[in-house]
C-alpha positions as CSV (number, residue, x, y, z in Angstrom):
1,X,171.4,136.1,162.0
2,X,173.8,135.7,159.1
3,X,173.8,137.8,156.0
4,X,174.4,136.3,152.6
5,X,177.1,138.0,150.7
6,X,174.6,139.3,148.1
7,X,171.3,140.6,149.5
8,X,168.7,141.8,147.0
9,X,165.4,143.4,148.1
10,X,162.6,145.2,146.3
11,X,160.5,144.7,143.2
12,X,161.6,144.0,139.7
13,X,163.2,147.3,138.8
14,X,166.5,147.3,137.0
15,X,167.5,150.5,138.8
16,X,168.3,151.0,142.5
17,X,170.4,151.9,145.4
18,X,173.1,149.7,147.0
19,X,175.4,149.4,150.0
20,X,178.8,147.8,149.6
21,X,180.7,146.4,152.5
22,X,184.4,146.8,151.6
23,X,187.1,145.0,153.6
24,X,190.5,146.7,153.6
25,X,193.1,144.1,154.4
26,X,196.0,146.4,155.2
27,X,196.5,150.1,156.3
28,X,196.9,152.4,153.4
29,X,196.9,156.1,152.5
30,X,194.9,157.0,149.4
31,X,194.0,159.8,147.1
32,X,190.3,159.5,146.1
33,X,190.9,161.0,142.6
34,X,190.5,164.8,142.8
35,X,188.5,164.7,146.0
36,X,189.7,167.7,148.2
37,X,192.4,168.4,145.6
38,X,193.9,165.0,145.8
39,X,194.3,165.0,149.6
40,X,195.9,161.9,151.0
41,X,193.5,160.1,153.4
42,X,194.6,157.5,155.9
43,X,192.6,154.3,155.9
44,X,193.2,151.8,158.6
45,X,192.6,148.1,158.1
46,X,188.9,147.1,158.6
47,X,185.5,147.4,157.0
48,X,184.0,150.3,155.1
49,X,180.6,151.0,153.6
50,X,179.8,152.8,150.4
51,X,176.3,153.8,149.4
52,X,175.6,154.4,145.8
53,X,172.8,154.4,143.2
54,X,172.2,153.4,139.6
55,X,168.9,154.8,138.6
56,X,168.6,153.8,134.9
57,X,166.5,150.9,133.9
58,X,169.1,149.8,131.2
59,X,172.6,150.5,130.0
60,X,175.7,151.2,132.0
61,X,173.9,153.0,134.8
62,X,171.5,150.2,135.6
63,X,171.9,148.5,139.0
64,X,173.5,145.2,137.9
65,X,176.0,146.8,135.5
66,X,177.0,149.4,138.1
67,X,177.6,146.7,140.8
68,X,179.5,144.4,138.4
69,X,181.6,147.5,137.4
70,X,182.4,148.1,141.1
71,X,183.6,144.5,141.4
72,X,185.9,145.0,138.4
73,X,189.4,146.5,138.8
74,X,191.2,148.5,136.1
75,X,193.8,147.1,133.7
76,X,194.8,143.5,134.1
77,X,194.1,143.5,137.9
78,X,191.9,140.5,139.0
79,X,188.3,141.3,139.8
80,X,186.8,141.2,143.3
81,X,186.2,137.6,144.4
82,X,182.4,138.3,144.7
83,X,182.0,139.3,141.0
84,X,181.2,135.8,139.7
85,X,178.7,135.2,142.4
86,X,177.1,138.6,141.6
87,X,176.7,137.7,138.0
88,X,175.1,134.3,138.8
89,X,172.8,135.8,141.5
90,X,171.7,138.7,139.2
91,X,170.9,136.2,136.4
92,X,168.8,134.1,138.9
93,X,166.6,137.0,139.9
94,X,166.4,138.7,136.5
95,X,168.5,141.7,137.5
96,X,170.4,143.1,134.6
97,X,171.4,141.8,131.1
98,X,172.8,138.4,130.4
99,X,176.3,139.8,130.4
100,X,176.7,142.7,132.8
101,X,180.5,143.0,132.5
102,X,181.9,146.4,131.4
103,X,182.2,146.5,127.7
104,X,185.6,148.3,127.6
105,X,187.5,147.9,130.8
106,X,187.3,150.2,133.8
107,X,188.4,153.8,134.1
108,X,188.5,155.2,137.6
109,X,185.9,157.9,137.9
110,X,184.0,158.0,141.2
111,X,185.7,158.4,144.6
112,X,185.0,154.8,145.5
113,X,186.7,153.5,142.4
114,X,190.1,154.4,143.8
115,X,189.4,152.3,146.9
116,X,187.9,149.4,145.0
117,X,190.8,149.3,142.6
118,X,193.2,148.4,145.4
119,X,194.0,144.7,145.6
120,X,194.0,145.0,149.4
121,X,190.3,146.1,149.2
122,X,187.6,143.4,148.7
123,X,183.9,143.8,148.4
124,X,182.5,141.2,150.9
125,X,178.8,142.1,151.0
126,X,176.3,143.8,148.8
127,X,172.8,145.0,149.7
128,X,170.9,146.0,146.5
129,X,167.5,147.7,146.7
130,X,165.6,147.4,143.4
131,X,163.7,150.6,143.2
132,X,163.7,153.6,140.8
133,X,163.3,155.9,143.9
134,X,166.4,157.9,144.9
135,X,167.3,156.4,148.3
136,X,171.0,157.0,148.4
137,X,171.0,160.1,150.7
138,X,168.4,158.6,153.1
139,X,170.5,155.5,153.6
140,X,173.8,157.4,153.8
141,X,172.2,159.6,156.5
142,X,171.2,156.5,158.4
143,X,174.7,155.2,158.2
144,X,176.3,158.6,159.1
145,X,174.3,158.7,162.3
146,X,174.9,155.1,163.3
147,X,177.1,154.6,166.4
148,X,179.1,151.9,164.6
149,X,180.2,154.0,161.7
150,X,182.5,157.0,161.4
151,X,183.0,159.6,158.8
152,X,186.6,159.4,157.4
153,X,186.3,162.6,155.5
154,X,183.2,164.7,155.2
155,X,181.6,164.5,151.7
156,X,183.7,161.5,150.6
157,X,181.9,159.5,147.9
158,X,179.0,161.9,147.7
159,X,179.9,164.4,144.9
160,X,176.2,164.5,143.9
161,X,174.9,164.9,147.5
162,X,177.0,167.6,149.1
163,X,175.4,167.3,152.6
164,X,176.2,163.5,152.8
165,X,179.2,161.3,153.1
166,X,178.9,158.0,151.3
167,X,182.1,156.2,152.2
168,X,182.3,155.5,155.9
169,X,184.4,153.3,158.2
170,X,182.3,150.6,159.9
171,X,183.4,149.3,163.3
172,X,180.7,146.5,163.2
173,X,180.5,142.8,163.4
174,X,178.5,140.2,161.4
175,X,175.5,140.7,163.7
176,X,175.4,144.5,162.9
177,X,175.6,143.8,159.1
178,X,172.8,141.2,159.3
179,X,170.7,143.5,161.3
180,X,171.4,146.4,158.9
181,X,170.4,144.2,155.9
182,X,167.2,143.2,157.7
183,X,166.4,146.8,158.5
184,X,166.9,147.8,154.8
185,X,164.6,145.0,153.7
186,X,161.9,146.0,156.2
187,X,162.1,149.7,155.4
188,X,162.8,149.8,151.7
189,X,161.1,146.7,150.1
190,X,158.2,147.5,147.8
């Protein structure tokens, strides 16, 4: 079973929860902003997941705008390759405004921003769940306890959910990702 690069499930809400699959093309050491006082964290080449939410029905914290923001890098760095497909796909299914691009560039704010701003990191898959219900911690918990994921640093990416970790390493193949997307659709569709 193959997974499309952009998988959208749920009703017609403009808010939701999402899972990013991020491919790191080279080993690196990174500070995730002020996380753990700027601790340098080693990240080996491979895939990572990030679980996030955007629970506003409009504005910068709506689902489409948040996802497009994640696919945008700061300054004059090129966006993630998936960004144009995201914009097209969101327009097709009525997710977000006509132009979901950030209005004034991108400032690094969340832990994941520091990873996504690297040109050696690329978003390769997105699973978006259109629902105003807060599902972020539930999904992060599922990923934390999956045998094919590992916690890089406890609490990473989960400033608003202190018992969770939202950025995880994923030692998984295409079959696992497709199965995970299917499981999300079965369990979290309206």
